[in-house]
DSSP file (Angstrom, degrees, kcal/mol; ACC not computed):
  #  RESIDUE AA STRUCTURE BP1 BP2  ACC     N-H-->O    O-->H-N    N-H-->O    O-->H-N    TCO  KAPPA ALPHA  PHI   PSI    X-CA   Y-CA   Z-CA
    1    1 A E     >        0   0    0      0, 0.0     4,-2.0     0, 0.0     5,-0.1   0.000 360.0 360.0 360.0 -29.4  120.7  123.2   66.5
    2    2 A L  H  >  +     0   0    0      2,-0.2     4,-2.6     1,-0.2     5,-0.2   0.904 360.0  51.8 -67.9 -41.1  120.3  122.4   70.3
    3    3 A A  H  > S+     0   0    0      2,-0.2     4,-2.4     1,-0.2    -1,-0.2   0.910 108.9  50.7 -64.6 -40.7  122.1  119.1   69.7
    4    4 A Q  H  > S+     0   0    0      2,-0.2     4,-2.2     1,-0.2    -1,-0.2   0.879 110.4  49.3 -56.4 -42.7  125.0  121.0   67.9
    5    5 A T  H  X S+     0   0    0     -4,-2.0     4,-2.4     2,-0.2    -2,-0.2   0.894 110.2  49.7 -64.4 -42.2  125.3  123.4   70.8
    6    6 A H  H  X S+     0   0    0     -4,-2.6     4,-2.3     2,-0.2    -2,-0.2   0.906 112.2  48.2 -63.3 -42.1  125.4  120.6   73.3
    7    7 A A  H  X S+     0   0    0     -4,-2.4     4,-2.1     1,-0.2    -2,-0.2   0.894 111.1  50.3 -66.9 -36.7  128.1  118.8   71.3
    8    8 A A  H  X S+     0   0    0     -4,-2.2     4,-2.6     2,-0.2     5,-0.2   0.913 109.3  52.2 -65.4 -40.8  130.1  122.1   71.0
    9    9 A L  H  X S+     0   0    0     -4,-2.4     4,-2.7     1,-0.2     5,-0.2   0.921 109.4  49.6 -63.7 -39.2  129.8  122.6   74.7
   10   10 A Q  H  X S+     0   0    0     -4,-2.3     4,-2.0     2,-0.2    -1,-0.2   0.892 110.2  50.5 -62.8 -37.2  131.1  119.0   75.3
   11   11 A E  H  X S+     0   0    0     -4,-2.1     4,-2.0     2,-0.2    -2,-0.2   0.911 111.2  47.5 -67.7 -42.6  134.1  119.6   73.0
   12   12 A V  H  X S+     0   0    0     -4,-2.6     4,-2.8     2,-0.2     5,-0.3   0.928 111.8  50.7 -64.3 -44.3  135.0  122.9   74.8
   13   13 A T  H  X S+     0   0    0     -4,-2.7     4,-2.8    -5,-0.2     5,-0.3   0.898 108.4  52.7 -65.6 -36.4  134.8  121.3   78.2
   14   14 A F  H  X S+     0   0    0     -4,-2.0     4,-2.3    -5,-0.2    -1,-0.2   0.956 111.2  46.5 -59.6 -47.0  137.0  118.5   76.9
   15   15 A E  H  X S+     0   0    0     -4,-2.0     4,-2.0     2,-0.2    -2,-0.2   0.939 114.9  45.3 -61.5 -46.3  139.6  121.0   75.8
   16   16 A I  H  X S+     0   0    0     -4,-2.8     4,-2.8     1,-0.2     5,-0.2   0.928 114.6  49.3 -64.9 -44.0  139.5  123.0   79.0
   17   17 A A  H  X S+     0   0    0     -4,-2.8     4,-2.2    -5,-0.3    -1,-0.2   0.881 108.1  53.2 -60.6 -36.5  139.6  119.9   81.1
   18   18 A S  H  X S+     0   0    0     -4,-2.3     4,-2.1    -5,-0.3    -1,-0.2   0.925 111.9  45.2 -63.7 -43.6  142.5  118.5   79.2
   19   19 A H  H  X S+     0   0    0     -4,-2.0     4,-2.4     1,-0.2    -2,-0.2   0.916 113.7  49.7 -67.3 -41.7  144.5  121.7   79.8
   20   20 A A  H  X S+     0   0    0     -4,-2.8     4,-1.9     1,-0.2    -2,-0.2   0.850 110.9  49.8 -67.7 -31.7  143.5  121.8   83.5
   21   21 A H  H  X S+     0   0    0     -4,-2.2     4,-2.8    -5,-0.2     5,-0.3   0.933 109.7  51.6 -72.2 -46.7  144.5  118.1   83.8
   22   22 A G  H  X S+     0   0    0     -4,-2.1     4,-2.6     1,-0.2    -2,-0.2   0.909 110.4  48.2 -56.3 -46.6  147.9  118.9   82.2
   23   23 A H  H  X S+     0   0    0     -4,-2.4     4,-2.5     1,-0.2    -1,-0.2   0.904 109.7  54.1 -63.3 -40.0  148.5  121.8   84.6
   24   24 A L  H  X S+     0   0    0     -4,-1.9     4,-2.0     2,-0.2    -2,-0.2   0.898 109.8  45.3 -61.5 -43.9  147.6  119.6   87.5
   25   25 A E  H  X S+     0   0    0     -4,-2.8     4,-2.1     2,-0.2    -1,-0.2   0.917 110.6  54.0 -68.2 -40.0  150.1  117.0   86.5
   26   26 A H  H  X S+     0   0    0     -4,-2.6     4,-1.7    -5,-0.3    -2,-0.2   0.950 108.2  49.8 -56.3 -47.5  152.7  119.6   86.0
   27   27 A A  H  < S+     0   0    0     -4,-2.5    -1,-0.2     1,-0.3    -2,-0.2   0.906 111.1  49.8 -60.1 -41.5  152.1  120.9   89.5
   28   28 A R  H >< S+     0   0    0     -4,-2.0     3,-0.9     1,-0.2    -1,-0.3   0.823 105.7  56.2 -68.9 -29.1  152.4  117.4   90.9
   29   29 A E  H >< S+     0   0    0     -4,-2.1     3,-0.5     1,-0.2    -1,-0.2   0.816 106.9  51.5 -66.1 -32.5  155.7  116.8   88.9
   30   30 A M  G >< S+     0   0    0     -4,-1.7     3,-1.5     1,-0.2     4,-0.4   0.331  78.1 105.6 -87.3   6.0  157.1  119.9   90.7
   31   31 A R  G X  S+     0   0    0     -3,-0.9     3,-1.8     1,-0.3    -1,-0.2   0.866  72.7  58.9 -51.0 -47.2  156.1  118.7   94.1
   32   32 A D  G <  S+     0   0    0     -3,-0.5    -1,-0.3     1,-0.3    -2,-0.1   0.712  99.3  58.2 -64.7 -19.9  159.7  117.8   95.0
   33   33 A Q  G <  S+     0   0    0     -3,-1.5    -1,-0.3    -4,-0.1    -2,-0.2   0.513  90.1  90.1 -88.9  -5.0  160.8  121.4   94.5
   34   34 A L  S <  S-     0   0    0     -3,-1.8     2,-0.2    -4,-0.4     5,-0.1  -0.686  87.0-108.6 -88.2 144.2  158.3  122.8   97.1
   35   35 A P    >>  -     0   0    0      0, 0.0     3,-2.7     0, 0.0     4,-0.7  -0.479  31.1-116.3 -68.7 140.2  159.2  123.2  100.7
   36   36 A K  G >4 S+     0   0    0      1,-0.3     3,-1.0     2,-0.2    -2,-0.0   0.841 114.5  61.1 -51.2 -36.4  157.5  120.5  102.8
   37   37 A E  G 34 S+     0   0    0      1,-0.2    -1,-0.3     2,-0.1     4,-0.3   0.712  97.9  58.3 -60.8 -20.4  155.7  123.3  104.6
   38   38 A A  G X> S+     0   0    0     -3,-2.7     3,-1.2     1,-0.2     4,-0.7   0.701  82.0  85.6 -85.2 -23.1  154.1  124.5  101.4
   39   39 A I  G X< S+     0   0    0     -3,-1.0     3,-1.7    -4,-0.7     4,-0.3   0.848  80.2  59.3 -51.7 -44.5  152.4  121.2  100.7
   40   40 A P  G >4 S+     0   0    0      0, 0.0     3,-1.5     0, 0.0    -1,-0.3   0.840  99.2  62.7 -56.3 -33.0  149.1  121.8  102.8
   41   41 A A  G <4 S+     0   0    0     -3,-1.2    -2,-0.2     1,-0.3     4,-0.1   0.767 102.0  50.8 -63.8 -23.4  148.5  124.9  100.6
   42   42 A M  G X< S+     0   0    0     -3,-1.7     3,-1.6    -4,-0.7    -1,-0.3   0.480  78.7  96.9 -94.8   1.2  148.2  122.6   97.6
   43   43 A W  T X  S+     0   0    0     -3,-1.5     3,-2.3    -4,-0.3     4,-0.4   0.782  71.1  70.1 -62.8 -29.6  145.7  120.2   99.1
   44   44 A P  T >> S+     0   0    0      0, 0.0     4,-1.2     0, 0.0     3,-0.9   0.759  82.1  75.1 -61.1 -17.7  142.7  122.1   97.4
   45   45 A I  H <> S+     0   0    0     -3,-1.6     4,-2.7     1,-0.2     5,-0.2   0.802  79.8  71.8 -59.1 -25.4  144.1  120.6   94.3
   46   46 A A  H <> S+     0   0    0     -3,-2.3     4,-2.4     1,-0.2    -1,-0.2   0.909  96.2  51.1 -54.7 -43.2  142.5  117.3   95.5
   47   47 A W  H <> S+     0   0    0     -3,-0.9     4,-2.6    -4,-0.4    -1,-0.2   0.924 109.2  49.0 -68.8 -41.8  139.0  118.7   94.7
   48   48 A A  H  X S+     0   0    0     -4,-1.2     4,-2.4     1,-0.2     5,-0.2   0.919 111.0  50.8 -65.7 -40.3  140.0  119.7   91.2
   49   49 A G  H  X S+     0   0    0     -4,-2.7     4,-2.5     2,-0.2    -1,-0.2   0.941 112.1  46.6 -59.2 -46.1  141.5  116.3   90.4
   50   50 A L  H  X S+     0   0    0     -4,-2.4     4,-2.6     1,-0.2     5,-0.2   0.909 111.8  50.3 -62.9 -40.8  138.4  114.6   91.6
   51   51 A F  H  X S+     0   0    0     -4,-2.6     4,-2.7     2,-0.2    -1,-0.2   0.910 110.7  49.0 -64.3 -42.3  136.2  116.8   89.7
   52   52 A L  H  X S+     0   0    0     -4,-2.4     4,-1.6     2,-0.2    -2,-0.2   0.907 112.1  49.6 -64.5 -42.4  138.2  116.3   86.5
   53   53 A E  H  X S+     0   0    0     -4,-2.5     4,-2.8    -5,-0.2     5,-0.3   0.939 114.1  44.3 -57.9 -49.0  138.1  112.5   87.0
   54   54 A R  H  X>S+     0   0    0     -4,-2.6     4,-2.1     1,-0.2     5,-1.1   0.855 107.8  58.6 -70.3 -34.9  134.4  112.5   87.5
   55   55 A L  H  <5S+     0   0    0     -4,-2.7     6,-2.8    -5,-0.2     7,-0.5   0.894 115.3  37.2 -59.5 -38.7  133.8  114.9   84.6
   56   56 A E  H  X5S+     0   0    0     -4,-1.6     4,-0.9     4,-0.2    -2,-0.2   0.913 123.1  38.5 -82.8 -45.3  135.5  112.4   82.3
   57   57 A Q  H  <5S+     0   0    0     -4,-2.8    -3,-0.2    -5,-0.2    -2,-0.2   0.867 125.3  31.5 -76.6 -36.6  134.3  109.0   83.8
   58   58 A V  T  <5S+     0   0    0     -4,-2.1    -3,-0.2    -5,-0.3    -2,-0.1   0.947 133.9  19.3 -82.0 -57.7  130.7  109.9   84.7
   59   59 A S  T  4<S-     0   0    0     -5,-1.1     3,-0.5    -4,-0.3    -3,-0.2   0.414  87.2-126.3-107.5  -0.6  129.6  112.4   82.3
   60   60 A Q  S  < S-     0   0    0     -4,-0.9    -4,-0.2    -6,-0.3    -3,-0.1   0.909  81.8 -51.4  51.6  43.5  132.0  112.1   79.3
   61   61 A F  S    S+     0   0    0     -6,-2.8     2,-0.8     1,-0.2    -1,-0.2   0.755 101.4 140.6  71.1  26.2  132.7  115.9   79.6
   62   62 A D    >   -     0   0    0     -3,-0.5     3,-1.1    -7,-0.5    -1,-0.2  -0.890  33.6-171.4-105.4 108.3  129.0  116.8   79.6
   63   63 A L  T 3  S+     0   0    0     -2,-0.8    -1,-0.2     1,-0.3    -3,-0.0   0.664  84.6  60.1 -71.3 -18.2  128.6  119.6   82.1
   64   64 A L  T 3  S+     0   0    0     -5,-0.1    -1,-0.3   -58,-0.1     5,-0.0   0.506  74.3 116.8 -91.8  -5.6  124.8  119.3   81.8
   65   65 A D    X>  -     0   0    0     -3,-1.1     3,-1.5     1,-0.2     4,-0.6  -0.453  60.5-147.2 -61.8 117.1  124.8  115.6   83.0
   66   66 A P  H >> S+     0   0    0      0, 0.0     4,-2.2     0, 0.0     3,-1.0   0.815  93.9  69.4 -60.1 -27.2  122.7  115.5   86.3
   67   67 A R  H 34 S+     0   0    0      1,-0.3    -2,-0.1     2,-0.2    -8,-0.1   0.743  89.2  62.6 -66.0 -21.3  124.9  112.7   87.6
   68   68 A L  H <4 S+     0   0    0     -3,-1.5    -1,-0.3    -6,-0.2     3,-0.2   0.841 112.7  34.5 -66.7 -34.8  127.8  115.2   87.8
   69   69 A R  H << S+     0   0    0     -3,-1.0     2,-1.3    -4,-0.6    -2,-0.2   0.777 109.3  66.9 -94.0 -28.8  125.9  117.2   90.4
   70   70 A N     <  +     0   0    0     -4,-2.2    -1,-0.2     3,-0.0     3,-0.1  -0.508  60.0 136.3 -97.9  70.1  124.1  114.4   92.2
   71   71 A D    >   -     0   0    0     -2,-1.3     3,-1.4    -3,-0.2     4,-0.3  -0.899  31.8-172.2-116.7 104.6  126.9  112.5   93.8
   72   72 A P  T 3  S+     0   0    0      0, 0.0     4,-0.2     0, 0.0     3,-0.1   0.644  87.5  50.2 -69.5  -9.0  126.0  111.6   97.4
   73   73 A F  T 3> S+     0   0    0      1,-0.1     4,-2.8     2,-0.1     5,-0.2   0.327  77.9 102.6-110.0   8.7  129.6  110.3   98.0
   74   74 A A  H <> S+     0   0    0     -3,-1.4     4,-2.7     1,-0.2     5,-0.2   0.937  84.4  45.4 -62.1 -47.0  131.5  113.4   96.7
   75   75 A Q  H  > S+     0   0    0     -4,-0.3     4,-2.7     1,-0.2     5,-0.2   0.910 113.4  51.2 -63.1 -39.0  132.3  114.8  100.2
   76   76 A L  H  > S+     0   0    0     -4,-0.2     4,-2.3     2,-0.2    -2,-0.2   0.928 112.0  46.6 -62.8 -42.6  133.4  111.3  101.4
   77   77 A R  H  X S+     0   0    0     -4,-2.8     4,-2.8     1,-0.2    -2,-0.2   0.960 113.1  49.9 -65.0 -46.3  135.7  110.9   98.3
   78   78 A L  H  X S+     0   0    0     -4,-2.7     4,-2.6    -5,-0.2    -2,-0.2   0.904 111.4  47.3 -54.8 -46.0  137.1  114.4   98.9
   79   79 A Q  H  X S+     0   0    0     -4,-2.7     4,-2.1     1,-0.2    -1,-0.2   0.868 112.6  50.4 -68.6 -35.2  137.8  113.7  102.6
   80   80 A G  H  X S+     0   0    0     -4,-2.3     4,-2.2    -5,-0.2    -2,-0.2   0.929 111.3  48.0 -68.7 -40.9  139.4  110.4  101.7
   81   81 A R  H  X S+     0   0    0     -4,-2.8     4,-2.8     2,-0.2    -2,-0.2   0.904 112.5  49.4 -59.0 -46.2  141.6  112.0   99.0
   82   82 A L  H  X S+     0   0    0     -4,-2.6     4,-2.4     2,-0.2    -1,-0.2   0.865 111.3  49.3 -62.3 -38.7  142.6  114.8  101.5
   83   83 A L  H  X S+     0   0    0     -4,-2.1     4,-2.8     2,-0.2    -1,-0.2   0.924 111.0  48.6 -68.8 -45.2  143.5  112.2  104.1
   84   84 A K  H  X S+     0   0    0     -4,-2.2     4,-2.1     2,-0.2    -2,-0.2   0.908 111.4  50.5 -60.1 -43.7  145.5  110.2  101.7
   85   85 A N  H  X>S+     0   0    0     -4,-2.8     5,-2.1     2,-0.2     4,-0.8   0.907 111.4  49.2 -64.2 -38.4  147.4  113.4  100.6
   86   86 A R  H ><5S+     0   0    0     -4,-2.4     3,-0.9     1,-0.2    -2,-0.2   0.957 111.4  47.0 -61.6 -49.2  148.1  114.3  104.1
   87   87 A W  H 3<5S+     0   0    0     -4,-2.8    -1,-0.2     1,-0.2    -2,-0.2   0.801 120.5  38.6 -65.1 -27.8  149.4  111.0  105.0
   88   88 A M  H 3<5S-     0   0    0     -4,-2.1    -1,-0.2    -5,-0.2    -2,-0.2   0.387 106.1-125.6 -98.4   0.8  151.6  110.8  101.9
   89   89 A A  T <<5S+     0   0    0     -3,-0.9     2,-0.2    -4,-0.8    -3,-0.2   0.955  72.6 114.4  49.6  54.7  152.6  114.5  102.0
   90   90 A T      <       0   0    0     -5,-2.1    -1,-0.2    -6,-0.1    -2,-0.1  -0.728 360.0 360.0-135.4-175.2  151.4  115.0   98.5
   91   91 A F              0   0    0     -2,-0.2   -63,-0.1    -3,-0.1    -6,-0.1   0.285 360.0 360.0-147.7 360.0  148.7  116.8   96.6
């Protein structure tokens, strides 16, 4: 029963992450419609994008996977993404 619950959690996580990724991509597609001054307000999206990537690549949508939380380079990756986004005026 615990294995079924865990599998169900992964399935729900996959569904939610898929929707979140779709919204993220939609926001990025609409970037050209935003005033340039508004771009910095969208930079927190970088964290969401990194988390979704890590959720898929590292844990296969398993929120209970300890590797998801124990990332010594998470802050470095986030700072790099924010620097790139600022340099390219994107999010």
